[in-house]
C-alpha positions as CSV (number, residue, x, y, z in Angstrom):
1,M,236.7,201.2,60.2
2,D,233.4,203.0,59.4
3,K,230.4,201.9,61.4
4,D,228.4,201.9,58.2
5,V,230.4,199.0,57.0
6,I,229.4,197.0,60.0
7,R,225.8,198.0,59.6
8,V,225.9,196.8,56.0
9,A,227.4,193.5,56.9
10,E,224.8,193.0,59.7
11,A,222.0,193.8,57.2
12,N,223.5,191.3,54.7
13,L,223.6,188.7,57.4
14,A,220.0,189.4,58.3
15,N,218.9,189.1,54.7
16,A,220.8,185.9,54.3
17,H,219.1,184.5,57.4
18,I,215.7,185.5,56.0
19,A,216.4,183.9,52.7
20,Y,217.6,180.7,54.4
21,S,214.6,180.6,56.6
22,N,212.2,181.1,53.6
23,T,213.9,178.4,51.6
24,T,213.8,175.7,54.2
25,N,210.0,175.1,53.7
26,T,209.7,175.2,49.9
27,V,212.8,174.2,48.0
28,S,215.2,171.4,47.4
29,D,218.2,170.3,49.5
30,A,220.5,172.0,46.9
31,D,218.7,175.3,47.4
32,I,218.9,175.0,51.1
33,Q,222.7,174.2,50.9
34,Q,223.2,177.3,48.7
35,A,221.2,179.5,51.1
36,Q,223.3,178.0,54.0
37,L,226.5,178.8,52.2
38,H,225.3,182.4,51.6
39,Y,224.4,182.8,55.2
40,D,227.8,181.4,56.4
41,Q,229.7,183.7,54.0
42,A,227.7,186.7,55.3
43,Q,228.3,185.8,58.9
44,H,232.0,185.3,58.2
45,N,232.1,188.7,56.5
46,L,230.4,190.4,59.5
47,E,232.9,188.8,61.9
48,E,235.8,189.8,59.7
49,K,234.5,193.5,59.6
50,Q,234.0,193.5,63.3
51,S,237.5,192.1,64.0
52,Q,239.0,194.7,61.7
53,Q,237.2,197.5,63.6
54,T,237.9,196.2,67.1
55,G,241.1,194.1,66.6
56,W,239.2,191.3,68.3
57,V,239.2,188.0,66.4
58,K,236.6,185.3,67.2
59,G,238.3,182.7,69.4
60,D,240.8,185.2,70.8
61,Y,241.4,185.2,74.6
62,L,241.4,188.3,76.7
63,T,244.6,188.7,78.7
64,L,244.4,191.0,81.6
65,G,247.4,192.6,83.2
66,P,248.2,192.8,86.9
67,D,246.5,196.2,87.0
68,C,243.2,194.5,86.4
69,A,243.5,192.0,89.3
70,D,241.2,194.0,91.6
71,L,238.4,194.6,89.1
72,P,235.1,193.1,90.2
73,I,233.7,190.3,88.1
74,R,230.0,190.5,87.4
75,A,228.2,187.3,86.5
76,E,224.7,187.4,85.0
């Protein structure tokens, strides 16, 4: 998948977040719910695009084979 598709989805998510943040101080509950829905849809779209590119789906578990048993684990 083209990296530009991910960038567009990230930009859409950022715009939805800004719109949501701006509406929380000046509008009705219905407007806030609409902005939240838009944000949730943009976030879902971004996650979907990322999983299409990487094959990784949110909630998936990483399974390591026996050849990975000696890899160091770095905790931060």
